[in-house]
C-alpha positions as CSV (number, residue, x, y, z in Angstrom):
1,X,-119.8,26.8,-29.3
2,X,-122.3,24.4,-27.2
3,X,-119.6,24.1,-24.4
4,X,-118.3,27.6,-24.6
5,X,-119.6,28.8,-21.2
6,X,-120.1,26.7,-17.9
7,X,-122.6,27.5,-15.5
8,X,-121.0,27.1,-12.0
9,X,-123.8,28.4,-9.7
10,X,-127.3,29.6,-10.4
11,X,-129.3,30.9,-7.3
12,X,-131.4,33.6,-6.1
13,X,-129.4,36.3,-4.2
14,X,-131.8,38.0,-1.7
15,X,-131.0,40.8,0.5
16,X,-128.4,40.2,3.4
17,X,-130.7,41.6,6.1
18,X,-134.7,41.8,6.6
19,X,-136.2,44.3,4.5
20,X,-139.8,46.0,4.2
21,X,-142.7,44.2,2.9
22,X,-144.8,46.5,0.7
23,X,-146.5,46.8,-2.8
24,X,-145.0,49.9,-4.4
25,X,-146.5,51.9,-7.2
26,X,-144.7,52.9,-10.5
27,X,-144.8,56.7,-11.6
28,X,-146.7,58.1,-14.2
29,X,-143.4,58.3,-16.3
30,X,-142.7,54.6,-15.8
31,X,-146.3,54.1,-16.9
32,X,-146.4,56.4,-19.9
33,X,-143.2,54.8,-21.2
34,X,-144.7,51.4,-21.6
35,X,-141.2,49.8,-21.6
36,X,-142.0,46.4,-20.2
37,X,-139.1,44.6,-21.3
38,X,-135.7,43.8,-19.9
39,X,-132.9,45.8,-21.1
40,X,-129.7,43.8,-21.8
41,X,-126.1,44.8,-21.4
42,X,-122.6,43.5,-21.3
43,X,-119.8,45.1,-19.4
44,X,-116.0,43.8,-20.2
45,X,-113.6,44.0,-17.5
46,X,-110.1,42.6,-18.7
47,X,-107.4,41.1,-16.5
48,X,-105.9,44.7,-15.6
49,X,-105.3,43.2,-11.9
50,X,-105.7,39.7,-11.0
51,X,-106.0,40.5,-7.3
52,X,-108.9,42.4,-5.8
53,X,-107.4,45.9,-4.2
54,X,-108.6,44.9,-0.7
55,X,-107.8,41.1,-0.6
56,X,-104.2,39.7,0.4
57,X,-104.9,37.2,-2.4
58,X,-106.8,36.2,-5.5
59,X,-110.6,36.1,-4.8
60,X,-113.6,34.9,-7.3
61,X,-114.9,38.1,-8.9
62,X,-118.4,36.5,-8.7
63,X,-118.1,35.8,-4.8
64,X,-117.3,39.6,-4.3
65,X,-120.2,40.8,-6.4
66,X,-122.6,38.4,-5.2
67,X,-121.9,39.6,-1.5
68,X,-121.9,43.2,-2.5
69,X,-125.2,42.7,-4.3
70,X,-126.6,41.1,-1.2
71,X,-125.9,44.1,0.7
72,X,-126.9,46.5,-1.7
73,X,-130.4,45.0,-1.9
74,X,-131.1,46.0,1.6
75,X,-131.4,49.6,0.3
76,X,-132.6,48.9,-2.9
77,X,-135.1,46.3,-1.6
78,X,-137.8,46.9,-4.4
79,X,-135.0,45.5,-6.9
80,X,-135.4,42.1,-5.0
81,X,-139.2,42.0,-5.3
82,X,-141.4,41.1,-8.4
83,X,-143.5,43.0,-10.8
84,X,-147.4,42.1,-10.2
85,X,-150.6,43.1,-11.8
86,X,-153.5,43.8,-9.9
87,X,-156.0,44.8,-12.4
88,X,-154.7,44.1,-16.0
89,X,-152.5,47.1,-17.0
90,X,-152.0,48.3,-13.4
91,X,-148.5,46.9,-12.5
92,X,-146.7,47.3,-9.2
93,X,-143.8,46.4,-7.5
94,X,-144.2,43.7,-4.7
95,X,-141.5,43.8,-2.3
96,X,-141.1,40.3,-1.2
97,X,-137.4,39.8,-0.8
98,X,-137.4,36.8,-3.0
99,X,-134.1,38.0,-4.8
100,X,-132.2,38.7,-8.0
101,X,-131.5,35.6,-10.2
102,X,-127.6,35.4,-10.3
103,X,-125.4,33.2,-12.5
104,X,-121.5,32.5,-11.9
105,X,-120.1,31.1,-15.1
106,X,-116.5,30.2,-16.4
107,X,-115.1,30.1,-19.8
108,X,-111.8,27.8,-19.6
109,X,-110.9,27.5,-23.3
110,X,-110.6,31.3,-24.4
111,X,-109.9,34.5,-23.1
112,X,-111.5,38.0,-23.8
113,X,-109.2,38.7,-26.5
114,X,-110.2,35.7,-28.4
115,X,-113.6,37.2,-28.7
116,X,-112.7,40.2,-30.7
117,X,-114.0,42.5,-27.8
118,X,-117.5,40.9,-28.0
119,X,-119.0,43.3,-30.7
120,X,-118.1,40.8,-33.7
121,X,-119.9,38.2,-31.9
122,X,-123.7,37.3,-33.2
123,X,-126.1,38.9,-30.9
124,X,-127.8,35.7,-30.6
125,X,-124.5,34.0,-29.1
126,X,-124.0,36.9,-26.5
127,X,-127.5,36.6,-25.3
128,X,-127.5,32.7,-25.1
129,X,-123.9,32.4,-23.3
130,X,-123.0,35.9,-21.3
131,X,-126.4,37.0,-20.4
132,X,-128.6,35.6,-17.5
133,X,-131.5,33.3,-18.3
134,X,-134.0,32.5,-15.6
135,X,-135.2,28.9,-14.9
136,X,-138.7,27.8,-15.9
137,X,-140.2,28.2,-12.4
138,X,-139.2,32.0,-12.6
139,X,-141.2,34.3,-14.7
140,X,-138.7,36.5,-16.3
141,X,-141.3,39.0,-17.1
142,X,-141.8,39.3,-13.2
143,X,-138.1,39.8,-12.6
144,X,-136.5,43.5,-12.0
145,X,-132.9,42.3,-12.5
146,X,-130.8,39.3,-13.4
147,X,-127.0,39.1,-13.4
148,X,-124.4,36.6,-14.5
149,X,-120.6,37.0,-14.1
150,X,-118.7,35.0,-16.4
151,X,-114.7,34.2,-15.5
152,X,-112.4,33.8,-18.4
153,X,-109.1,31.9,-18.8
154,X,-107.1,35.1,-19.3
155,X,-108.3,36.5,-15.9
156,X,-110.7,38.9,-17.3
157,X,-114.5,38.6,-16.7
158,X,-117.9,39.8,-18.0
159,X,-120.9,40.9,-16.2
160,X,-124.1,40.4,-18.1
161,X,-127.1,42.2,-17.0
162,X,-130.9,42.3,-17.5
163,X,-133.1,45.0,-15.9
164,X,-136.7,45.9,-16.4
165,X,-137.0,49.1,-17.9
166,X,-140.3,49.6,-15.9
167,X,-138.6,50.2,-12.8
168,X,-135.1,51.9,-13.8
169,X,-133.9,54.2,-16.3
170,X,-130.6,54.2,-17.4
171,X,-129.2,56.6,-14.9
172,X,-130.9,54.9,-12.1
173,X,-129.8,51.6,-13.1
174,X,-126.2,52.9,-13.3
175,X,-126.6,54.6,-9.7
176,X,-127.7,50.9,-8.7
177,X,-124.8,49.2,-10.1
178,X,-122.3,52.0,-8.9
179,X,-123.7,51.3,-5.3
180,X,-122.7,47.4,-5.6
181,X,-119.3,48.4,-6.8
182,X,-118.8,50.9,-3.9
183,X,-119.5,48.1,-1.4
184,X,-117.6,45.6,-3.3
185,X,-114.8,47.8,-2.9
186,X,-115.2,48.4,0.8
187,X,-117.5,51.0,1.6
188,X,-120.1,50.4,4.3
189,X,-122.7,52.3,2.5
190,X,-123.3,53.7,-1.0
191,X,-122.2,57.2,-1.7
192,X,-126.0,58.0,-2.9
193,X,-129.0,57.1,-0.7
194,X,-131.6,55.4,-3.1
195,X,-135.2,56.9,-3.1
196,X,-138.2,55.3,-4.4
197,X,-140.3,58.5,-4.4
198,X,-142.5,57.6,-7.4
199,X,-145.4,59.6,-6.4
200,X,-143.5,63.0,-6.4
201,X,-144.1,62.6,-10.4
202,X,-147.6,64.4,-11.3
203,X,-150.3,62.3,-12.9
204,X,-151.1,64.1,-16.1
205,X,-154.9,64.0,-16.9
206,X,-154.2,62.4,-20.3
207,X,-152.2,59.5,-18.9
208,X,-152.4,56.7,-21.3
209,X,-154.2,53.6,-20.0
210,X,-151.9,50.9,-21.0
211,X,-148.4,49.4,-20.9
212,X,-148.5,48.2,-24.3
213,X,-145.9,49.4,-26.8
214,X,-147.6,49.5,-30.1
215,X,-145.7,47.3,-32.7
216,X,-147.5,46.8,-35.9
217,X,-144.2,46.7,-38.4
218,X,-141.0,44.8,-38.4
219,X,-138.0,45.6,-40.6
220,X,-135.1,43.4,-41.5
221,X,-132.9,45.7,-39.6
222,X,-129.1,45.3,-39.4
223,X,-126.8,45.9,-36.6
224,X,-124.6,49.0,-37.5
225,X,-121.6,50.0,-35.8
226,X,-119.2,53.2,-36.1
227,X,-116.5,54.8,-34.1
228,X,-116.0,58.4,-34.2
229,X,-112.2,59.2,-33.1
230,X,-111.9,62.1,-30.6
231,X,-109.6,63.8,-33.4
232,X,-112.7,63.5,-35.9
233,X,-115.3,65.0,-33.4
234,X,-112.8,67.8,-32.5
235,X,-112.2,68.5,-36.0
236,X,-116.2,68.5,-36.8
237,X,-116.8,70.9,-34.1
238,X,-114.2,73.5,-35.1
239,X,-115.8,73.2,-38.5
240,X,-119.1,73.9,-37.2
241,X,-118.0,76.7,-35.0
242,X,-116.5,78.5,-38.1
243,X,-119.8,78.0,-39.8
244,X,-122.1,79.2,-37.0
245,X,-119.6,81.7,-35.1
246,X,-120.9,79.7,-32.1
247,X,-119.3,76.8,-30.1
248,X,-122.0,76.0,-27.9
249,X,-123.1,72.5,-28.7
250,X,-122.3,69.0,-27.5
251,X,-120.8,65.8,-28.9
252,X,-124.1,64.1,-28.9
253,X,-125.6,67.0,-31.2
254,X,-122.8,66.7,-33.6
255,X,-123.0,62.8,-33.6
256,X,-126.8,62.6,-33.8
257,X,-127.0,65.3,-36.8
258,X,-124.3,63.1,-38.8
259,X,-126.2,59.9,-38.1
260,X,-129.6,61.3,-39.0
261,X,-128.5,63.1,-42.1
262,X,-126.4,60.1,-43.5
263,X,-129.3,57.7,-42.4
264,X,-131.8,59.8,-44.6
265,X,-129.6,59.7,-47.4
266,X,-128.9,56.0,-47.2
267,X,-132.5,54.6,-47.1
268,X,-133.7,57.6,-50.0
269,X,-136.2,58.5,-47.5
270,X,-139.4,60.2,-48.8
271,X,-141.7,62.5,-46.9
272,X,-141.2,63.5,-43.4
273,X,-138.4,62.0,-41.0
274,X,-137.9,62.3,-37.6
275,X,-135.1,61.9,-34.8
276,X,-136.2,61.2,-31.4
277,X,-134.1,61.1,-28.3
278,X,-134.3,60.5,-24.4
279,X,-133.7,63.8,-22.2
280,X,-133.4,63.3,-18.4
281,X,-135.8,65.6,-16.4
282,X,-134.8,65.0,-13.0
283,X,-133.8,69.0,-12.8
284,X,-137.4,69.9,-13.8
285,X,-138.9,67.9,-10.9
286,X,-138.7,70.2,-7.7
287,X,-140.5,67.4,-5.8
288,X,-137.5,65.1,-6.2
289,X,-134.4,65.3,-4.0
290,X,-131.4,66.3,-5.9
291,X,-130.2,62.6,-5.8
292,X,-131.1,59.2,-5.4
293,X,-134.1,58.7,-7.6
294,X,-133.6,55.7,-9.8
295,X,-137.2,55.4,-11.6
296,X,-137.7,56.5,-15.1
297,X,-137.3,60.1,-15.5
298,X,-136.9,60.8,-19.1
299,X,-138.9,62.7,-21.8
300,X,-138.9,61.8,-25.5
301,X,-137.9,65.2,-27.6
302,X,-138.6,64.4,-31.5
303,X,-137.3,66.7,-34.3
304,X,-139.3,66.3,-37.6
305,X,-138.4,67.5,-41.0
306,X,-138.9,66.6,-44.7
307,X,-136.3,64.2,-46.1
308,X,-135.2,66.9,-48.6
309,X,-134.6,69.3,-45.7
310,X,-132.3,66.8,-44.0
311,X,-130.4,66.0,-47.1
312,X,-129.9,69.5,-48.2
313,X,-129.0,70.7,-44.7
314,X,-125.4,71.2,-43.2
315,X,-124.2,69.3,-40.2
316,X,-124.4,72.7,-38.7
317,X,-127.9,73.5,-39.5
318,X,-128.9,70.1,-38.2
319,X,-127.2,70.4,-35.0
320,X,-129.2,73.8,-34.7
321,X,-132.3,71.9,-35.2
322,X,-131.3,69.3,-32.2
323,X,-130.3,72.2,-29.9
324,X,-133.6,73.9,-30.4
325,X,-135.6,70.6,-29.4
326,X,-133.4,70.4,-26.3
327,X,-134.0,74.1,-25.4
328,X,-137.7,73.3,-25.6
329,X,-137.6,70.6,-23.1
330,X,-138.8,72.5,-20.1
331,X,-142.0,74.0,-21.9
332,X,-142.8,70.7,-23.5
333,X,-142.3,68.6,-20.3
334,X,-144.5,70.9,-18.3
335,X,-147.4,71.1,-21.0
336,X,-146.9,67.0,-20.7
337,X,-147.5,67.2,-16.9
338,X,-150.5,69.3,-16.9
339,X,-152.1,67.0,-19.7
340,X,-151.9,70.1,-22.2
341,X,-150.6,67.9,-25.2
342,X,-152.2,66.6,-28.4
343,X,-149.8,63.9,-29.3
344,X,-148.2,61.6,-26.4
345,X,-144.5,62.2,-26.5
346,X,-143.9,58.8,-25.2
347,X,-145.6,57.0,-27.9
348,X,-142.9,57.0,-30.7
349,X,-144.0,56.3,-34.3
350,X,-142.9,52.8,-35.4
351,X,-142.0,53.9,-38.9
352,X,-138.9,53.5,-40.8
353,X,-138.4,57.1,-41.3
354,X,-138.1,57.5,-37.7
355,X,-134.9,57.0,-35.6
356,X,-134.5,57.0,-32.0
357,X,-131.2,57.7,-30.3
358,X,-130.1,57.5,-26.6
359,X,-126.8,58.5,-25.0
360,X,-125.1,56.2,-22.6
361,X,-121.6,58.1,-22.5
362,X,-122.7,60.0,-18.9
363,X,-124.2,57.0,-17.2
364,X,-122.3,55.6,-14.4
365,X,-122.0,52.3,-16.0
366,X,-118.4,53.3,-17.1
367,X,-117.9,54.0,-13.4
368,X,-118.9,50.7,-11.9
369,X,-115.7,49.1,-10.5
370,X,-115.9,46.0,-8.2
371,X,-112.4,46.2,-7.3
372,X,-110.6,45.2,-10.5
373,X,-111.0,48.6,-12.1
374,X,-113.3,50.1,-14.5
375,X,-115.1,48.4,-17.4
376,X,-113.1,48.2,-20.7
377,X,-116.3,48.3,-22.9
378,X,-120.1,48.5,-22.2
379,X,-122.2,47.1,-24.8
380,X,-125.9,46.9,-25.2
381,X,-127.7,44.0,-26.8
382,X,-129.8,45.3,-29.3
383,X,-131.9,42.9,-31.2
384,X,-135.4,41.6,-32.2
385,X,-136.5,45.1,-31.6
386,X,-138.7,46.2,-34.4
387,X,-137.7,49.8,-34.2
388,X,-135.0,52.1,-35.7
389,X,-132.7,52.5,-32.5
390,X,-129.1,53.5,-31.6
391,X,-127.1,54.0,-28.6
392,X,-124.1,56.3,-28.4
393,X,-121.3,54.8,-26.0
394,X,-117.7,55.6,-25.2
395,X,-115.1,53.7,-27.3
396,X,-113.5,50.7,-25.9
397,X,-110.5,51.5,-23.7
398,X,-108.0,53.0,-24.5
399,X,-109.5,54.9,-27.1
400,X,-111.6,58.0,-26.1
401,X,-113.9,58.9,-28.8
402,X,-117.5,57.8,-29.5
403,X,-118.8,54.5,-30.3
404,X,-122.3,54.2,-32.1
405,X,-124.3,50.8,-32.0
406,X,-127.7,50.1,-33.1
407,X,-130.3,48.9,-35.4
408,X,-130.1,51.8,-37.9
409,X,-131.1,50.6,-41.2
410,X,-132.0,47.6,-43.1
411,X,-129.2,45.2,-44.5
412,X,-129.9,46.6,-48.0
413,X,-129.3,50.2,-47.0
414,X,-126.2,49.4,-44.5
415,X,-123.3,49.6,-46.8
416,X,-124.5,53.1,-48.2
417,X,-125.2,54.2,-44.5
418,X,-121.4,53.6,-43.7
419,X,-120.2,55.0,-46.7
420,X,-122.3,58.4,-46.2
421,X,-120.8,58.6,-42.6
422,X,-117.5,58.3,-43.9
423,X,-118.0,60.9,-46.8
424,X,-119.7,63.2,-44.1
425,X,-116.7,63.1,-41.7
426,X,-113.9,63.2,-44.2
427,X,-114.7,66.5,-45.6
C-alpha cells in the first residue's frame, strides 16, 4: 500500500482575482458548537464519461477543478483565509487570500472497482491516501478547507475534502462545492450568491465562553454500516401508517427510530438513553436572506427516555417521539437565542447511552458535478471521535435507499446491533 497513491502536484490555490482583506467574526452558533475540527469526506466519481462535457478532448479532472476552485474563491474569499485567535478562545477568520491546500494525485495500478467502493477499506488507509494532508509549514488547525483530487486507472476519480466545521455546516459546505461544480461546468457565476452575515445571528446572554468540546471518555467503538433498501423503507412506512392512521412522517424519523431502538437493545442500556440530531434553523432567522448563508445554522434536538421505554416501544411510538422533538424546534431555538435555557443544547452529553445522528441526504454534496456527472457515493470518514455518532446517507448509485454509517456501538455489541436491525425490519 505504500506506493498506492502518487501525489503529482501539491500547492496553495488562491482566488484568481484580488479579494478583500479583513478579519471576520464567527457567529454565536459557530461559537456555541465548538466544532474546532476538520470534517473529512470522500466523493467517488466513476468513469461514466471520460471527456468533460464542455471540452472537445479529454482533460485532467484536477485541472478543471483547480481552476474552478480559484474562481469560486473570489466570491467565497474567507475560505482562502486562516483561522486566527486574538485572545485565547476568541477565533476569527483572517481574509488574507493565502489559499486552499490542493493536491493532485494518481493511482496507476488499480481502479475504483478494485477498492470495493471504498467503504471496506480501513479508515486509516482512506485518510492517509485519498484525503489531503498539509505540509509542516502549514498549520492544519488554521486551514478552512483542503482538497485532493485522485485520478484512477479506470478513468474514475475521487475528491477528498477536509473542511473546518467552525466555518461551515453541512448545508453551507454543500453550497460551496456546488458553486465550484457550476463554474467547472461553464457557468460564469454560481446560482447562489454567498453571504457571510454572521452578525445576523443574535448572541445569547448565556453564550458559552469556550470553543472546547468536552471529551472525558473514550470508547472502543466500531465502524458500523447498514443499508435500508427503498422497498424496506416503503414497507415500514406502510406498517407505521396502519398503526397510527397517520402518514405524516419522514424517512429520517423511521430510520432514526430503528437505529435508536436496536442500539438500546444491543448494548443492554440501563437508565436514560438519548437520541440527538441536528436541525437546520435558517428558516427561523428572519435577519438572514433566503439563500446564500454558509455558516453553521443548526440546533441540536435531543429526545430522552428510559432504556425500558425504548425497548418496549414500537417503531411507530418512537417515530412520534422524534416528530415531537422536531415540532418543538421553533420554541426551543427561540428560548436559546434569548438566553432562556438551563442546559446548553450545543453541549451534548458524552455518554455511551447517547447517540448523535445527522442526515446528509438533502445536502448538495450529491449535486456536485464538475463536468463528469454526479458522485456515485459520498462517504464521511468517521474515526478517532470518542462519541457515538452516525450519518444517514444515500446508498451508492444506482440504488436509491438509505445508507447508515457511523460509530454506533462498541465492538463487543456490533454483531447484536446488526442482528437487532435485521429482526426489526424483517417483521
